[in-house]
N, C-alpha and C positions, 0 to 999 in steps of 0.2 A: 568090586574086587578092582586089583592094579592090573590089569593088560601086563604088565613084563612078566616075560617068559622064555625058558630056555627052547630048544628045540624039542626037547623030550619030556619036561615036568616044568607046572608051575614054579615060578622063583621071585622074590620078594624084587622092587626095584632095582634096574641096574645102575651102581654107581662105579666113579670111576676106583674107588677103592677096594669096595665087594669085589669088583673084577676084575681088578689085579690079582685078587688072593685066588685065584680062578678057584672058586668052590662047586663050579659045573663040571665036574670030574670028569660022568660019561662023554658029554660036550667035547671036552678038552681033548680026550685020549683018542676021541673019532679025528675032530679037525687036525691034532697033531700027529696022526698020525697016516693024514689026506696032504697035509699043506706043512708041517713042520714047525707050523706058529700057532700062537694059543687066538682067539676070536674072542672081542665083545659081543653081546648080543644086546645092544640096547632098547628094542621093544618085539613084540611079538609080531607075528604076520600078521596081515588082515585076511581077512574071510572071503573077498572081495577081491575081482580081479581087478587090475590096475588101469588097466581104460575106462573103467567105470570110475576112478577114484574122482571124487569132490572136490573143489577147490577150498580151504581152508582160510580163515584168518590167524595171523600168528607174530608175535610178537617177544622175541627172544634174544636178548641185550648180547653186545658181545664180551666173547672172553674165549674162554680156552674149549681148543674145539672138542675134546669129549665130552666136557658138559654140557656144552648146545647141540651135539647129535642126542643124547641120553631125553633130555628135555624134547626136540623133535620130538624124536620115535616115541615118546608118553603120550604126547600131544596127536600124534597121528599116527598112531595105532599102529606102526611098521617094521619089522624087524631090519636092523641094522647091523652089520657082522666087517669090523673091520679089527686088527691089530695094536697093541700099546704100542709098539714102534711107530706106527701109522700115523698117530696121532700127538706124539707124545713132542712137547714144545713148539703145535699149533695154534693158533689162534681163527675164531669163526669173526666171519664180521658182523653176524647174527641175522636174524629174520626179519623183515615186519610186512604186512600189508596182506593179503589174500593170493595164495600159493596152492599152485597144482603139488603132488609129492617131489615131482620129479623134478620141477622149479627149485620147491625149496631149498632140494638136497643141492641143486648147483648153485643158488645163491650161499646157504650156509659154508659151503666146500670153495668158495670164489679166493683164489688168492693160496689156496693151500697145495698146490700140486696133487688133490685127488679129486679123482670125479667116485660115483655111485652109480652100478653097474646092477641093472633090475634083476631078479633072481625069479625064476617058474613059480615058488611058492610065495609070492606075491612080498617080498624081502628086499633086502639090496648090501651086498658087497660093496666094499670101498678099496678100490688097486688106485696106481702111481696113474695119473693122467697120460695122454701120450703125446707127444711131443711130435707139433708136424715138422716135417722133414723138409730141411731145404733145397730149394731148385738144386738139379746139379751145374756142379762147377769146375772147370778144368781141376786138375790135380794140382797143379803148384799153385795154384791160388785158394785152397779147399782149409777155412778155417776148423778148429773144433770147435760142434755144437757148444751152447752154453744155454742151459733154462735157467732163467729169472723167476721165483715167486716172491710175494709179499704177503704181508698182514695188515688186516686195518682194523682196529677196537672201534665196535658203535659206541659212543659215547652216551649215558644218560643225563638225564638231570641233574639228577641227584647223586651220582657216580664222579668218582676219579675221571681226572682230564688226563688223556696220555698229551702230554707234555706244558708247554705255554699258550697253546689258541683253544679257548673251547669252543665249541659248535652250538651247544644245544644251553636251554636254559628256561626254568619253569616260573623262575622270579615274577615274569613281567604277563606272563599269562594263568600260571597255575597248571596248564597242562605240558608236555614236553615237547618243548616249540624247537625247531632251529631259529640260533642267530639273526640269519638272513629272513627270516619270516616274523619277525619282533620291531614293530612298529615306534620303537620310542630309544632312547640311549641307554647302549645297559652294557658293563663292565664286569667281565667274571675274571675273579683271580683264584686263580688253582691253585693247588697243593704246593705245585715243583715251582711256582714265582718265590709263594712263602719260602721254603728252602733256599732257593737259588737267592733271594735277597737278604736270609737271615732275618725276617719280619720279626718283631716280638711281640706286637699290640699291633689288631685291628687298625691301626690309624695308622701304622708305621708299613701296615700292609697295601693302604690305600694309599703311598705319596705320588704312588705312579700312574695314579689311575686321574683322569682330566677332569680337572676343576675340582678337586678332592682336598680337603685341608681342616686340619689338625684347628677345631675350634676355638679352644679355651690352651694351645701352645703345645710345642714338644714335648714339654717338660710333665705334661699331663698324663703320669702312665699310669691310673688307678681308673679310667674311664675313659669309655673309647667313644665322643661326640665329634662329629663330620658334620663337614656345611660345603656344600654343594650348591649350586643355583642361586647362592645369595641363601639357602635355607637350611633347617636343619632335619634329613633324613629322617623316620621314624625307625628301629632297630627292631627286625625278626629273626627268629630262628628256625630253622625249616620251614618258613611260611608263615609263622605264628608271633604271634606278638609280645611284643617282653614289658615289663614292669617300667612304670614312665609316667611321670607326674609334676605339672608343673608347681608342684610345694616342694616335693622334698628328694633329697637324693636315695634316694633307694631302688639304684638304677642298676643291673645288673654289668658285668665285662667277662668277657669268652677269651680263654687262650688262642693265638692262632694255634696252638699244636692238638688241638680239637679237632679242629674244621678243616675240610673236605674244600671247600671255595669260598670266599668271598664274593657276593655281587651287589653291586650298585648302579640300581634304575633310577635314570637321573628323569624327573620333572612330574606331576601328578597321577599317582597312582590309587586313589581312593572305589575306584571302579571294582576292584578286588579284595581291598584291603579295611574300607572308610576309614574312618578321619584321619589323615595326617599333613602331615606340611606340604605344599610345593614342590618341596624337593626332592622328594620320591620318597625311597624306600632302599633299608640297609639290612641285606638278608642274609644269614651267613649260615653255609648249609655244614652240618654235622657228620664225620666221618661213620659212616653205617660199616655193620659185618659186612665181611666177602666171604666169595665161595673157595677163591682160592688161599691159601695159608700164607701168610705173611707175616714178619715177625721184625720188630726194631728196638735197641734199647740205644740212648745217646748218653753222655755225660759233654756237659758246656761248662767253660768257663771263661770269666774276661775281667774285665778291669773293673774299678766297683766292688770289686769283691762278691763279683757276680760266678754263682755256682749252681745247675741244674743237674735234675738226674731224672729222665723222663722215658718212657717206653707203651711203644704203643703193638697189640698183639690181635689177629683177626684169622675165622680159618671155619669150617667145618666142625663141629661139635659128633653128628652120627657120619656111620657111613655114606647114608642117601643122600644127603647136603639137604638135607629139609629143615634142619637146627643147626644158623650159624651164630658167631659170637664175635664180641669188638670188645677189647680192654681199653684205655687210654690212661695214664696218669701221668703225673710228673710232681717233683717236689722244688723249689728257687726258693735263694735269698741270696738279696745284692743289694748295695750302700745306692744313695741315690746325687746328685750331682751336687746339693746342700750339705755344711755341717750336720751331725745326728739324722737326718734322715735315713730309712733301709725300707725294702720291700721284703714281704715273705709269702711265697702261694702252696699251697696247696690241692690237686686236684685229681679225679678220679672220675672216669666217665663210661660205666660198662651200658655195654647194647645188646641186643638180642634178638635174632630173624628168624620168624616160624614159617616154613610155606611146606604147608599140607598139602600141596596141590600146585599144580602150574599156574592155578586161577587165583589162589589164594595167597596174600602174604602179610605178616603182621612183622613192625619190629619195635623193640621196645628202645628209647631213649632215656639215657637220666646221665645227672652229673653230680657231682658235689665237688666245690670251690672256696676255700677259705683262705681270704687274703688280710693279711695286718701289715702295717704300714706305718710309718712316720713320711707324709709324703713330702716328697723334693717339689712338690710344686708350690713354693714358695712367693708370697706378692713382696715386694720392694717397688720403691716412689721411682716414677718417673724421673724426676728427679736424681740421678747418683746410675742408671739404666739408660734411658732413652735419652734424655734430655741430660746439660753438664748440669755439675751439683759443683760447689767452691770447697768444697771439702773432697771432691776429686770424685772416682768410679768405682762401684759397690764393684765389691768380686761377686762374682757368679756363684760361689757356695757360701755366702752370707746365709744365716738362718734368721728369720722376722720371727720365728714364733718361740715356744719354752718347751725344751726337749723331753721336758717331764711330764707335760699337759698334752702336747700333740700327738693326736693319732686317729688311724680311718681302718675301722675293724670292718669287714664286710664278710658274712655269712651265705653263698647261695647254695639253691639246689632245683634243681627241674625235674621230673619226671612226665615222658607220655608214650604217647604210641602212634606207629602210623599205620592207618588199616585198610588193604587193596583187596579187592573180589570181583574177579570179573565175570559176569554174569552169563555172557554169550560175548559170539567175535565182537558185537556192537558195544554195550554196556560196560561201562566202568563205576563202582563205588566205589567211593575212599572215605574216610574219618580219622581227620589229625587230629590231636589234642595234646597237652600241655599244660600241665601245673609248673609257675615258676614260681619262688621263693626268695625275697632278697632283703637279706636284717641290716642293718649298720648303723656302727656307733662314729661318728668322727666328732673330735675335738679339734678345737684348734684356736691358736691366738692370732686375729685379721686385724690387719692393717687399717686405722684409721683416718690420723691424720698426719699430718708430718711439721713440725714445727717451724718457727723463724729462723732455726741457724740449719735448718737443709740436713742433720743429722737423724734428730730427736722424732722417732715413733709413738704415739698413739696408738693402743693396742685394746681391741676388745676382748677378753675372754666368750669363746664362744662354745656349746654345747649341741649336737643333733642326734639325735631319735629315729631312727624312720624303718619301716618294715610295709614292705609293698610286695603284693604276688597278684597274679594273673593266672585264670583258667580260661585258657582258649581252645575253642572248639570249633571246625571246620568240616561242614560235613559236605561233600561232592560228587555230580551224577556227572560223566563225561558219554558221550554219545556219537560215535563213529557210522554216518548214515550219507546218503547221496539221494540228491533232488533235481533231476534232469539232467544239465552238465555239471551241478555244484557237488562239492564234495565237501561236508559238513563235518569240523570239530563240535561241539555241542557241549558246554559247562556249564549246571546248574549248580548254582550250591547255596549254605545258606551258615553263617556262620554266627556266634555268640561269643565274647569278651565278659569276664567278672572284673573288675580289678579293685582290688585296695591299700589304699596307702593311708598308712597311721605316722603323723610326722610329728615331733616335741623340737623346739626349739627354745633355747636359753643365751641369754650372755649379758655382758656386765662389763663396765668399763677398766680396764686394768694397768697394771703398772708401762710407763712409758721404757722405749729400751735405745740407746745410744747404737745404732747402725754402724758407725765408725770404731767403735770400744764396747761391743755389748759383754755384758755379766747377765747373766741367764741365773734362772732358781730363785725369781724372786714367787711370792705363795699367789696363787689364783682367789680373787674373790667370790662370793656367795653367788649365784647367778640364778638371774631372774626371769621366770617365763615371759618368753615371748611370742611364739607360737605354739600353738596346739590344737591340728585342725583332724579332723578324718574324712576324706573320700572314699565314699564308694560306688563307682560307675557300672554300668551295664550297659553294651555295646551289643545291639541285634541287627543285620547287614542278609541282604537276602540279592545275591547279584545272577546273571547270569552272561555268558559269551557264546560268539558261533565265531569261530575260523570257519570261514570260506574260501575256498581253493577252486579254482573254474581257469584251467588253462595257465599260464602260467604269474595269474594275479592269484593274491591273498589277501583277505578284505579280515579283520580283524572289528569287531563291534561288540559292545558290552555294555550296560546299565547297573547299576546298582542305588537301592534305598537301604537308607542306614537310619534307624533309630537310636540316639544315644541318651541314659537319663542318668545321670548325677546328682548326689546328694554330699553336700560338703558343712562339717557339723566343724565352729568354732568354738572351742572349750575356754577361750580365753573368755569373749565374749560372749558368749552361751545364747549362741544364734546358728541355724541351722540353713540352707541357702539349697534349695533343691531347682535342677534345671535340663530341660526335656530339647535335645537338638533332631530335626528332623534334617533331611538333605538327598539328595539325588547327586548320583556322579553318573559318570557316562565316558566314553571312550570308541573313536572307530578312526582305523587304520587301514592302509592299503600297503600292498607291499607288491612289488612286480617285479618277477625271476628273470633276469635276463641269461642267455647263454653264459660261461664262462664263469659262473657265482657272483652275478654283479646282481643286486637289489637295489633300487630305488624305493624311496616309501613317506609317505605322511601319518601327519597325525594329529589329533584334536583330543586333550584329554583335561578334565577337569577335579575339584581336588575340595577337600572341607576340613574345619579343626576349628572344635570348640573354641569361643573366649570366654575366660571367668570375670568375672566383672559384672556390675553394672553400672547404669546411666545416671546421671543427675534423676533423673526418676524414678529411678527402681527398677526399671525396664532391665531384665538378663540382655547381653548382648548377643547378636548374631554370631554363626563360624565366620570365622574368615572364609574369602574362596579364593580357589586359584583356578587359571585356566592357562592351557597351556599349546600352542601350533608348534609343530617342530616339523621338519621336510630333511632328508638325509639322504645317504646312499651307502651301502653296504658291498663291503666284495670280500666275499670267499669263496675263492676257487675250491671245487672238489678235489677231497684227497691231499691237498693242496697245504702248507704252512704257512699261509696268509691270513690274515685278516684286517681288512682295511676298514674302518668306521669316519663316517664326515656328518655334522650334522650342524643346522641352522634353526634357532627357537625363537619367539618370543614368549615370555612367562607372565601374567599380571596376579598380582595379589590384591582383593579389592575388600571391603570391611575391616580396612588398618585401624588399630585405634591410633585418634591424634585429640591434641586437649579439645577440651568444649572453651569457645570464646565467649559465648553467652554471659551476661553479666552476672554475677553471683554465684556461677557455674566454676568456680577454680579448682583444682585438683581435680576435676572430674573430664569423662571421655567423651566422646561422640564418634562413630563410624565410619568419618569421609574419608579417611585416609588409603590411600594406593600406593603399591608400589608395582612397577617395571623392570626388565630384566630382558636384554636383547645378547643374544651369545651367538659365539659358535664351539661346539666339540668338536675334537677329533684325534682319534687313536688310531696306532697303527699295532699289530704285532705280528714280527714275519722272521722266519729264519731265510736271506736272504741269499745266502752262499752258504754252502754245507758247512758246516759246526759253527755258523753262525748267529744268535737269536739275538734281535732287536726288539723293546718296549719301548715306544714314545706316546707323548699324552701332547696333547695343547689346548688350552680351555682361554677363550675370549667373552668375560664375563662385563657387559657396559649395565651397570643396576641406577637406580633414579626412585628416587622419593619423589610420583608425580600428584600425587593433592596430601596436603597436612597443612594446619593450622599452626598459628604460634605461640607458644606457652607464654607463661605468666610476662616473662621476660620480653618477649617482642622476637623469640629469636624462633625459626621454622625451619625444618628439616625439609620442606619444599626445595628440590632441584638437586637435593645430596645424593651420595651413591648411599647401599647398606653399608655399616662396618663389617668390615674384615670379610670385604668381596673385591680381592685384585683384581683390577679389568687381565690383567697376563698372570696366565699360569704355565708351566712348563716342564716337561721332564721326559729325558731320554736314558733305556738300560739299554747298554753293548755285551754282551757275552761272548766268548768261543773257545769251543772243544776242542782239547789237543785228540787228536787221535793216535798218532805218532810220531816218531821220534823222542826226544828224549823227556822231553814232558806231557806225555804220550800219559794219559788219566787224568791232568790237569783241567780245571776250566775254570776262566778267569772272567769277571766280568766289571762296569763300575758303571757308575750310573751320577746323573749332573739334575740337581733341583732348580727350578729359578720359579720365585713366588714374588708377582711383580706390587709393588708399593699399596699399601692400602689401610685406611681407615682401623684403628684400634679399638675405638669407644662408640657409645652409639648416640653421643652427642657430636658428634663428626667431628673433633676437634684435634686428636692427636693422631700422627700419622706416621705410621710403621713404613720404613726405607724396603726399595725391593732387595730381596735376599738370593745368594745360586751356593746350591752345598752339597758335595761328592760323596758319594758312598761307593764303596769299594769290596766286594765278595770273590773269595778263593776257595775252589775245592778242588779235592785229590782225590784221586779211587784206587786204593792200594792194588786192587784186582785185576787193574790194568797191567801193572807191570809184576806182580806177582798170584796165580790163578792159585795160589797155598790161601790167599788172603779175600777169598769171593767176601763182598757186602760190605767192605770195611771202607769207611770215607771218615776224612778228616774237613774241615772248613772254616775260612776266617770269615767274619763279617765285620765292617766298617764301617761306621753312620758318620755323618759327618768329618769326613776323610783331613780337611786341611782346618781343624779344631776351633771354628768361625764362632766370635764370639758373638750374638745379636741377641734382640728383644724380641720373642716370636707374638705375645700379646699381650695386650693390659685393658684391664677393665675401667682405670679409672686414671687419675695425675698420682693416686699411693699405691696403685696396684701393678704392678708391671710384673715380668716375669720371662726371666733368662730362659732363652734355646738351650737344649740339650749337647753336651759336648761331644767332645769326641766320645765314640763311645766304642768297643770291641768285643766281641764275642768268638772263641775256640770251640767247636763243636765235632769231637768226634762220635761215628754211630756206627753202628754192627745191624745188618741188616741178612736176612736170611727166611 
């Protein structure tokens, strides 16, 4: 039976909506006569004396005060009485840990200017907290007394961030952990930064993260592949793996508009996620239903005929707040850099949360997205772009394909849930499940060779069809307990991943194209099948992690055992290759929490990643191994608008493929290669003075191939850096928010990005010069100047402000890609 009732009769659980309707007529009349204002009843009075009240464990998130009090009342079985006027607009910092009722109420009401007064019946009444009287002073110097109150929202790992500076995350630990207690480099890009910088893709959002860069250049807008610390981090959504294959293009892309935050964990992370590269994990966190109603509609336009309509709405479905919803959607179309290129996207993402009790929560997360485009990601030869060409420079808008043939069509959807149930104050069970499916058809006229005249491009007509899917299930049991002077957060888990990837590829030599006087419309030849593969993979992982706190020390110790089985059918050759990989991964880290929010740390972590193929004897390759030692310091004072991180690391990848130099083994590989990266990573997020915000990042990455055999031509990569790995990268974003004068309501931001010189190709033969780009954003809040227009906001975002022309990526001498030119977008949004 629900414990919530009025003074005189049993009642359904109290909620802000139902209480505001004042259905408790008898109680309302009695209280109105006595005090002149209707009171809330958040829970029934306890039947026992307050003096005997035991301490209980609570985990109430920050948020509207009325919701926090209602939840506390239900969990504690205590009546709380207060008026609507008392709590209107106030926020509670939340409550976590074991507290008595009086201590819990003091924590919940901190910063609100209210206090809870115990009543004879076991309940509590809220009233304004008394202000301490100032010492007596001469009348001539007496000043009016000023009471200052404030509110603090307690952030959760999967929830919104208040501002640009996050304080918690679950990406590195799978538990809701403060960043100061995370023993690895972790960057959190919150929703506010996505809007402030007008980020149109996840790759664009990561441009101001330390050491992260677009792997395939800035014009590749139909996939988000980033590189950090020399490697490609694996993509995850809400902590669950997304489709990925070394064979096909069945890879999803997620629009930033459907995301709450983007988190980049750098360094090996197999201890919790299984097979992954040493680069780390890119985890995207979905927008989830919220108890506080919020709605938004936006209209966006820009150059290249960009037009977008989007909406987002969330709030409770029922009066009690047990059912929440969220619906996010958009429709967008725009042209691309190249002639004939265009992009279209349709997205809808419904989600629902059911909270039948304070101990149980079930959130359903779904989305469907359809992308139809002629990619602007068009390859042109190095001669005429990166290198001189006697015929002159090729224009950025040159299209090297066939307008009637080139196409990229992707349909993706996902459906899953996040279930959490608290068994008791110590044990919590979670199950996260998602099925993600991607269906891609791509056609292209690919560059194959450049003629001796340096203007005739030999092309190959290609077509690929890929269907990829992943069913990911992650089961977790979390316990909080103490042993002696040690406080533990123990995480036990088992996850299962079933991935299927079906890829078919065909190609044929096609007509040439004069790049300096192109004529399109050539017939497409009949294509010959080249690849037809079906790969099915199952990964099962068992993991355990203990976060141990004693005094100022926090130790994070974890281990995981994985087994990954894969069968690959080659339908062209009529053969099947089966492989089974087993690996143990681990991590140990230590943080020391000093006064003032300073936390030095050190960690050691490992990773593994399966390697396709066999050696000369037909023996399957072992997985590559990654290991990293990292030391650093983080600084985030409590309640301050500041987060500084500095780290130094040494990262090594072994079992890397390198040419087999044995006699008669030409064309085969052995696993004696090794790569080493030594680096420094630094990030600063701060508000140094009022109305000013800064985001700064720097990365030093010294990569070297430390072991490699020469190829058949006698050329070895030993001693060379990794491709697409600049030694220096840096960025700075500065914003100012005007709160007075004629510019009141304006927010202006300016960014600069520096990318050091690096090698574009895996042969380490073509060098891209260093690059500096400028970005800008302006926002105007109409409600600041006109109270009749609350929630209306106009924004302007400009990328590559100086319209710098540059080559952002090269695959080889005939496939280079221009960088994105100046692009701008104007956004009008209404929030209520």
